[in-house]
N, CA, C and O atoms as a GROMACS GRO file, in nm:
protein
  348
    1MET      N    1   6.229  -4.408  11.408
    1MET     CA    2   6.102  -4.366  11.392
    1MET      C    3   6.107  -4.201  11.424
    1MET      O    4   6.060  -4.123  11.342
    2TYR      N    5   6.140  -4.174  11.492
    2TYR     CA    6   6.119  -4.033  11.528
    2TYR      C    7   6.195  -3.932  11.425
    2TYR      O    8   6.163  -3.815  11.404
    3LYS      N    9   6.283  -3.990  11.376
    3LYS     CA   10   6.353  -3.923  11.243
    3LYS      C   11   6.255  -3.906  11.115
    3LYS      O   12   6.267  -3.815  11.032
    4ASN      N   13   6.172  -3.993  11.113
    4ASN     CA   14   6.095  -4.049  11.004
    4ASN      C   15   5.976  -3.948  11.034
    4ASN      O   16   5.964  -3.854  10.956
    5GLN      N   17   5.900  -3.956  11.125
    5GLN     CA   18   5.794  -3.866  11.196
    5GLN      C   19   5.842  -3.683  11.206
    5GLN      O   20   5.762  -3.590  11.193
    6LEU      N   21   5.962  -3.672  11.225
    6LEU     CA   22   5.999  -3.543  11.222
    6LEU      C   23   6.012  -3.486  11.072
    6LEU      O   24   5.968  -3.377  11.037
    7GLN      N   25   6.070  -3.566  10.999
    7GLN     CA   26   6.087  -3.540  10.847
    7GLN      C   27   5.920  -3.538  10.796
    7GLN      O   28   5.876  -3.449  10.724
    8GLU      N   29   5.853  -3.630  10.838
    8GLU     CA   30   5.701  -3.597  10.788
    8GLU      C   31   5.666  -3.481  10.810
    8GLU      O   32   5.627  -3.404  10.721
    9LEU      N   33   5.672  -3.456  10.915
    9LEU     CA   34   5.595  -3.304  10.975
    9LEU      C   35   5.685  -3.175  10.907
    9LEU      O   36   5.623  -3.072  10.883
   10ALA      N   37   5.796  -3.180  10.884
   10ALA     CA   38   5.844  -3.064  10.788
   10ALA      C   39   5.769  -3.087  10.637
   10ALA      O   40   5.725  -2.995  10.569
   11GLN      N   41   5.766  -3.185  10.612
   11GLN     CA   42   5.726  -3.214  10.484
   11GLN      C   43   5.540  -3.154  10.439
   11GLN      O   44   5.488  -3.088  10.349
   12ARG      N   45   5.502  -3.216  10.549
   12ARG     CA   46   5.338  -3.129  10.588
   12ARG      C   47   5.325  -3.016  10.588
   12ARG      O   48   5.230  -2.957  10.536
   13SER      N   49   5.464  -2.940  10.673
   13SER     CA   50   5.413  -2.808  10.704
   13SER      C   51   5.482  -2.732  10.592
   13SER      O   52   5.473  -2.609  10.582
   14CYS      N   53   5.538  -2.793  10.526
   14CYS     CA   54   5.632  -2.676  10.412
   14CYS      C   55   5.748  -2.637  10.499
   14CYS      O   56   5.757  -2.515  10.508
   15PHE      N   57   5.819  -2.689  10.551
   15PHE     CA   58   5.934  -2.649  10.641
   15PHE      C   59   6.079  -2.721  10.570
   15PHE      O   60   6.087  -2.836  10.527
   16ASN      N   61   6.167  -2.637  10.572
   16ASN     CA   62   6.268  -2.689  10.544
   16ASN      C   63   6.317  -2.846  10.617
   16ASN      O   64   6.267  -2.862  10.729
   17LEU      N   65   6.403  -2.957  10.572
   17LEU     CA   66   6.401  -3.078  10.639
   17LEU      C   67   6.477  -3.060  10.727
   17LEU      O   68   6.559  -2.969  10.719
   18PRO      N   69   6.472  -3.147  10.840
   18PRO     CA   70   6.540  -3.136  10.956
   18PRO      C   71   6.698  -3.149  10.915
   18PRO      O   72   6.740  -3.213  10.818
   19SER      N   73   6.760  -3.090  10.989
   19SER     CA   74   6.962  -3.078  10.975
   19SER      C   75   7.004  -3.114  11.120
   19SER      O   76   6.989  -3.050  11.224
   20TYR      N   77   7.063  -3.243  11.095
   20TYR     CA   78   7.106  -3.308  11.248
   20TYR      C   79   7.304  -3.276  11.221
   20TYR      O   80   7.380  -3.270  11.124
   21THR      N   81   7.314  -3.263  11.348
   21THR     CA   82   7.494  -3.222  11.362
   21THR      C   83   7.506  -3.307  11.503
   21THR      O   84   7.417  -3.329  11.584
   22CYS      N   85   7.639  -3.347  11.508
   22CYS     CA   86   7.674  -3.496  11.624
   22CYS      C   87   7.808  -3.479  11.638
   22CYS      O   88   7.888  -3.464  11.546
   23ILE      N   89   7.838  -3.483  11.780
   23ILE     CA   90   7.966  -3.491  11.842
   23ILE      C   91   7.987  -3.590  11.883
   23ILE      O   92   7.906  -3.647  11.956
   24ARG      N   93   8.127  -3.654  11.844
   24ARG     CA   94   8.157  -3.768  11.892
   24ARG      C   95   8.272  -3.786  11.963
   24ARG      O   96   8.379  -3.747  11.918
   25GLU      N   97   8.264  -3.835  12.058
   25GLU     CA   98   8.369  -3.868  12.162
   25GLU      C   99   8.383  -3.990  12.214
   25GLU      O  100   8.309  -4.088  12.199
   26GLY      N  101   8.500  -3.979  12.289
   26GLY     CA  102   8.559  -4.159  12.347
   26GLY      C  103   8.649  -4.204  12.219
   26GLY      O  104   8.673  -4.159  12.107
   27PRO      N  105   8.690  -4.335  12.310
   27PRO     CA  106   8.795  -4.409  12.227
   27PRO      C  107   8.744  -4.444  12.109
   27PRO      O  108   8.630  -4.407  12.082
   28ASP      N  109   8.827  -4.528  12.005
   28ASP     CA  110   8.760  -4.561  11.886
   28ASP      C  111   8.704  -4.709  11.917
   28ASP      O  112   8.655  -4.774  11.825
   29HIS      N  113   8.711  -4.750  12.021
   29HIS     CA  114   8.675  -4.884  12.048
   29HIS      C  115   8.526  -4.866  12.146
   29HIS      O  116   8.454  -4.964  12.169
   30ALA      N  117   8.497  -4.748  12.191
   30ALA     CA  118   8.369  -4.714  12.260
   30ALA      C  119   8.357  -4.562  12.257
   30ALA      O  120   8.399  -4.486  12.344
   31PRO      N  121   8.290  -4.528  12.138
   31PRO     CA  122   8.268  -4.415  12.082
   31PRO      C  123   8.130  -4.368  12.122
   31PRO      O  124   8.036  -4.446  12.104
   32ARG      N  125   8.109  -4.256  12.172
   32ARG     CA  126   7.962  -4.208  12.209
   32ARG      C  127   7.951  -4.086  12.139
   32ARG      O  128   8.044  -4.014  12.102
   33PHE      N  129   7.797  -4.064  12.119
   33PHE     CA  130   7.755  -3.971  12.027
   33PHE      C  131   7.669  -3.886  12.112
   33PHE      O  132   7.615  -3.916  12.219
   34LYS      N  133   7.665  -3.772  12.045
   34LYS     CA  134   7.532  -3.685  12.095
   34LYS      C  135   7.483  -3.580  11.984
   34LYS      O  136   7.573  -3.519  11.925
   35ALA      N  137   7.379  -3.559  11.957
   35ALA     CA  138   7.313  -3.518  11.823
   35ALA      C  139   7.215  -3.400  11.856
   35ALA      O  140   7.129  -3.398  11.943
   36THR      N  141   7.240  -3.328  11.788
   36THR     CA  142   7.149  -3.191  11.781
   36THR      C  143   7.066  -3.177  11.651
   36THR      O  144   7.119  -3.226  11.552
   37VAL      N  145   6.942  -3.119  11.634
   37VAL     CA  146   6.875  -3.112  11.544
   37VAL      C  147   6.822  -2.981  11.519
   37VAL      O  148   6.760  -2.934  11.615
   38ASN      N  149   6.830  -2.900  11.404
   38ASN     CA  150   6.791  -2.786  11.352
   38ASN      C  151   6.670  -2.828  11.281
   38ASN      O  152   6.666  -2.901  11.181
   39PHE      N  153   6.545  -2.760  11.362
   39PHE     CA  154   6.422  -2.790  11.259
   39PHE      C  155   6.331  -2.637  11.294
   39PHE      O  156   6.306  -2.577  11.399
   40ASN      N  157   6.301  -2.616  11.155
   40ASN     CA  158   6.252  -2.467  11.131
   40ASN      C  159   6.296  -2.355  11.243
   40ASN      O  160   6.219  -2.288  11.311
   41GLY      N  161   6.420  -2.352  11.244
   41GLY     CA  162   6.488  -2.236  11.314
   41GLY      C  163   6.524  -2.245  11.456
   41GLY      O  164   6.584  -2.158  11.519
   42GLU      N  165   6.463  -2.407  11.518
   42GLU     CA  166   6.510  -2.424  11.662
   42GLU      C  167   6.579  -2.548  11.648
   42GLU      O  168   6.556  -2.631  11.561
   43THR      N  169   6.683  -2.559  11.757
   43THR     CA  170   6.747  -2.644  11.786
   43THR      C  171   6.744  -2.708  11.898
   43THR      O  172   6.756  -2.651  12.006
   44PHE      N  173   6.726  -2.854  11.881
   44PHE     CA  174   6.682  -2.951  12.006
   44PHE      C  175   6.815  -3.044  12.022
   44PHE      O  176   6.883  -3.071  11.924
   45GLU      N  177   6.835  -3.074  12.103
   45GLU     CA  178   6.954  -3.152  12.178
   45GLU      C  179   6.895  -3.282  12.243
   45GLU      O  180   6.798  -3.287  12.318
   46CYS      N  181   6.974  -3.387  12.200
   46CYS     CA  182   6.912  -3.538  12.271
   46CYS      C  183   6.971  -3.467  12.406
   46CYS      O  184   7.045  -3.370  12.419
   47PRO      N  185   6.915  -3.544  12.493
   47PRO     CA  186   6.967  -3.539  12.650
   47PRO      C  187   7.068  -3.605  12.679
   47PRO      O  188   7.147  -3.548  12.754
   48ASN      N  189   7.099  -3.730  12.639
   48ASN     CA  190   7.238  -3.815  12.683
   48ASN      C  191   7.332  -3.836  12.563
   48ASN      O  192   7.315  -3.799  12.446
   49TYR      N  193   7.408  -3.886  12.605
   49TYR     CA  194   7.510  -3.942  12.474
   49TYR      C  195   7.481  -4.092  12.488
   49TYR      O  196   7.459  -4.155  12.592
   50CYS      N  197   7.485  -4.142  12.342
   50CYS     CA  198   7.443  -4.290  12.305
   50CYS      C  199   7.557  -4.336  12.230
   50CYS      O  200   7.653  -4.272  12.185
   51THR      N  201   7.523  -4.477  12.224
   51THR     CA  202   7.650  -4.556  12.158
   51THR      C  203   7.631  -4.583  12.019
   51THR      O  204   7.691  -4.678  11.970
   52THR      N  205   7.536  -4.494  11.930
   52THR     CA  206   7.565  -4.513  11.789
   52THR      C  207   7.484  -4.376  11.757
   52THR      O  208   7.384  -4.333  11.813
   53LEU      N  209   7.553  -4.324  11.656
   53LEU     CA  210   7.479  -4.208  11.600
   53LEU      C  211   7.339  -4.207  11.527
   53LEU      O  212   7.282  -4.111  11.477
   54ARG      N  213   7.298  -4.340  11.535
   54ARG     CA  214   7.158  -4.355  11.473
   54ARG      C  215   7.078  -4.310  11.602
   54ARG      O  216   6.998  -4.217  11.596
   55GLN      N  217   7.098  -4.364  11.690
   55GLN     CA  218   7.050  -4.351  11.855
   55GLN      C  219   7.043  -4.204  11.864
   55GLN      O  220   6.942  -4.141  11.896
   56ALA      N  221   7.174  -4.145  11.832
   56ALA     CA  222   7.176  -4.004  11.900
   56ALA      C  223   7.074  -3.894  11.819
   56ALA      O  224   7.033  -3.790  11.871
   57GLU      N  225   7.039  -3.938  11.681
   57GLU     CA  226   6.963  -3.853  11.586
   57GLU      C  227   6.814  -3.887  11.661
   57GLU      O  228   6.733  -3.799  11.689
   58HIS      N  229   6.798  -4.004  11.684
   58HIS     CA  230   6.668  -4.053  11.682
   58HIS      C  231   6.620  -3.968  11.829
   58HIS      O  232   6.508  -3.917  11.824
   59SER      N  233   6.678  -3.956  11.923
   59SER     CA  234   6.674  -3.882  12.015
   59SER      C  235   6.645  -3.741  12.042
   59SER      O  236   6.574  -3.693  12.129
   60ALA      N  237   6.737  -3.666  11.920
   60ALA     CA  238   6.725  -3.520  11.910
   60ALA      C  239   6.565  -3.528  11.839
   60ALA      O  240   6.489  -3.431  11.842
   61ALA      N  241   6.546  -3.598  11.804
   61ALA     CA  242   6.433  -3.588  11.675
   61ALA      C  243   6.318  -3.622  11.794
   61ALA      O  244   6.215  -3.554  11.789
   62GLU      N  245   6.327  -3.706  11.884
   62GLU     CA  246   6.210  -3.702  11.997
   62GLU      C  247   6.227  -3.622  12.078
   62GLU      O  248   6.126  -3.606  12.147
   63VAL      N  249   6.335  -3.544  12.113
   63VAL     CA  250   6.266  -3.438  12.184
   63VAL      C  251   6.248  -3.305  12.104
   63VAL      O  252   6.205  -3.205  12.161
   64ALA      N  253   6.274  -3.305  11.993
   64ALA     CA  254   6.208  -3.210  11.898
   64ALA      C  255   6.065  -3.238  11.866
   64ALA      O  256   5.983  -3.148  11.849
   65LEU      N  257   6.043  -3.334  11.861
   65LEU     CA  258   5.891  -3.339  11.844
   65LEU      C  259   5.784  -3.351  11.974
   65LEU      O  260   5.662  -3.338  11.964
   66ASN      N  261   5.859  -3.379  12.104
   66ASN     CA  262   5.781  -3.333  12.229
   66ASN      C  263   5.764  -3.222  12.246
   66ASN      O  264   5.650  -3.182  12.273
   67ALA      N  265   5.862  -3.144  12.237
   67ALA     CA  266   5.878  -3.018  12.266
   67ALA      C  267   5.772  -2.951  12.164
   67ALA      O  268   5.687  -2.881  12.218
   68LEU      N  269   5.768  -2.963  12.023
   68LEU     CA  270   5.650  -2.917  11.958
   68LEU      C  271   5.541  -2.946  12.005
   68LEU      O  272   5.464  -2.862  12.051
   69ALA      N  273   5.516  -3.078  11.999
   69ALA     CA  274   5.380  -3.138  12.076
   69ALA      C  275   5.341  -3.078  12.207
   69ALA      O  276   5.227  -3.105  12.245
   70SER      N  277   5.406  -3.014  12.271
   70SER     CA  278   5.364  -3.002  12.410
   70SER      C  279   5.302  -2.833  12.392
   70SER      O  280   5.239  -2.768  12.475
   71ARG      N  281   5.339  -2.799  12.272
   71ARG     CA  282   5.281  -2.655  12.264
   71ARG      C  283   5.146  -2.644  12.221
   71ARG      O  284   5.095  -2.533  12.209
   72GLY      N  285   5.070  -2.772  12.189
   72GLY     CA  286   4.935  -2.795  12.170
   72GLY      C  287   4.904  -2.811  12.028
   72GLY      O  288   4.958  -2.752  11.935
   73PRO      N  289   4.798  -2.909  12.021
   73PRO     CA  290   4.774  -2.912  11.884
   73PRO      C  291   4.752  -2.828  11.792
   73PRO      O  292   4.800  -2.841  11.679
   74SER      N  293   4.670  -2.722  11.829
   74SER     CA  294   4.630  -2.608  11.760
   74SER      C  295   4.760  -2.530  11.713
   74SER      O  296   4.743  -2.463  11.611
   75ASN      N  297   4.884  -2.525  11.767
   75ASN     CA  298   4.980  -2.469  11.726
   75ASN      C  299   5.098  -2.571  11.632
   75ASN      O  300   5.179  -2.529  11.550
   76SER      N  301   5.077  -2.710  11.673
   76SER     CA  302   5.170  -2.786  11.615
   76SER      C  303   5.114  -2.941  11.568
   76SER      O  304   5.052  -3.018  11.642
   77MET      N  305   5.149  -2.966  11.434
   77MET     CA  306   5.125  -3.091  11.379
   77MET      C  307   5.192  -3.184  11.427
   77MET      O  308   5.152  -3.298  11.403
   78ALA      N  309   5.301  -3.169  11.501
   78ALA     CA  310   5.374  -3.264  11.576
   78ALA      C  311   5.270  -3.365  11.661
   78ALA      O  312   5.262  -3.487  11.652
   79ALA      N  313   5.181  -3.264  11.758
   79ALA     CA  314   5.100  -3.398  11.841
   79ALA      C  315   5.040  -3.442  11.772
   79ALA      O  316   5.060  -3.560  11.797
   80ARG      N  317   4.936  -3.436  11.649
   80ARG     CA  318   4.884  -3.514  11.574
   80ARG      C  319   4.970  -3.630  11.524
   80ARG      O  320   4.945  -3.750  11.533
   81ILE      N  321   5.058  -3.580  11.480
   81ILE     CA  322   5.154  -3.730  11.435
   81ILE      C  323   5.209  -3.820  11.529
   81ILE      O  324   5.235  -3.939  11.506
   82LEU      N  325   5.228  -3.752  11.646
   82LEU     CA  326   5.254  -3.838  11.758
   82LEU      C  327   5.139  -3.917  11.821
   82LEU      O  328   5.147  -4.030  11.870
   83VAL      N  329   5.021  -3.831  11.808
   83VAL     CA  330   4.906  -3.948  11.857
   83VAL      C  331   4.845  -4.045  11.768
   83VAL      O  332   4.776  -4.138  11.810
   84SER      N  333   4.880  -4.018  11.609
   84SER     CA  334   4.848  -4.112  11.500
   84SER      C  335   4.954  -4.230  11.521
   84SER      O  336   4.922  -4.342  11.480
   85ASN      N  337   5.069  -4.212  11.580
   85ASN     CA  338   5.152  -4.316  11.539
   85ASN      C  339   5.182  -4.364  11.709
   85ASN      O  340   5.297  -4.389  11.745
   86GLY      N  341   5.051  -4.371  11.815
   86GLY     CA  342   5.065  -4.417  11.921
   86GLY      C  343   5.133  -4.403  12.031
   86GLY      O  344   5.144  -4.485  12.122
   87LYS      N  345   5.191  -4.269  12.019
   87LYS     CA  346   5.247  -4.209  12.155
   87LYS      C  347   5.192  -4.187  12.234
   87LYS      O  348   5.245  -4.141  12.335
   0.00000   0.00000   0.00000
């Protein structure tokens, strides 16, 4: 859900699409992932390791959206996207 919202924000704001990078560690039977997302020249990182790549990317997108929304609705469309989706 958060990845979709971040992508929607990028498209509405005419920014480049978000770019994700992931670190994988741990044994093959129990890997863990930590992702970062680059959005409009800023990098946001998920706070914890996740059990799947998808969860890590969603977590990084959530961090990005929350950081952008905290800057205020006048400075960021992220706040409106989060509000319209019930956050």
